[in-house]
N, C-alpha and C positions, 0 to 999 in steps of 0.2 A: 345551230342555236344562235339567236341574236345576241350580239355582244354589247354590254354596257360600256358607255364611253368613259375613258379615264379622265382625270381632272384637267389635263392639258387640252385634250380634244373638246371637253365640255366647255371650257373657257372660250375656245375659238368659236364653237358653234353658237354659244350664247350671244356673242358679238354680232352674229348674222341675223338675229331675230330680236332687235332691241325693244320691241313692244311687249315681249314676253318676259316674265320674271321667274326665277328659280325659287321655289318655296316648297318645303316639305318633300323634297326629292322629285318634284314634278315641274314641268313648264306650265305656267299659269297666265291666263289673260282674261280680263273682264271687258265686256263690250256693252255699250248702250246704244240702242236704236231709237227711231222716232216713235215706234209703238210696238204692240205685240205682234202684229202681222209681219213687220220687218224683221223682228227678232226670230220669229218662227221660220220665215223664209230662209234666213241665214242658217239656222240650225238644220234645215232640210238639205241645204247645199253642203254643209259640213258632214252630215250623215252619209252623203254620197261619196265624199272623199274618204271617210272612215271605212266604208265598205270596200272601196277600190284598193285601199292600202292594207285592209284587214288589220287595222290599228285603231282602236276605239277609245275616245276620250271619256273621262269622267266629266260630266257637265251638269249645269242646272240653269233654269230659266225662271225669271220672275218678271212678268209683263214685258218690259222693253229691255231687260238686261239678260245677258248670257255670260256665264262663267265657265271657262274651260280649264281642264287640268289634263296634261298628257304625260304619261310615263309608260314604261314597259314592265308589266308585272312579270313576264317571262324572264326578262333580263335582270330584274331587280333594280331598275333605275332608268336613266335616259339613254336612248340609243340614237343612231343616225336616223332611223325611221321616225322618231319623235320630232326631230327637227324638220324632216321632210313634210310631216303633217302640219307643223306650225307654219312653214313657208307657204304651203298650199292654202291654208286658212287665211293667211295674210293677203294672198292674191285675190281673195273674194271681196276684199274691202277697198273702198276708194283710197287713192293715194292721199297722203296728208298734205 
């Protein structure tokens, strides 16, 4: 069974994904793209990551905006895999 991260590990991992925020027990990130097509293309790439990791986000899309929330329902919180997912999503985006 996947283990939920303890508070110390969670603080360390959060520092590694500064674009994400912890809210309501989930890692969250909102992204804005140039248009719907760009947002949908991003979601398609994220879906492939989710399938490969067998770890699926809660997400929504409204035209050029994508909102992601990641947690592990099995573990009842955030796990190492949640942060792996977030890092892979970040890698899809241009560097700041």
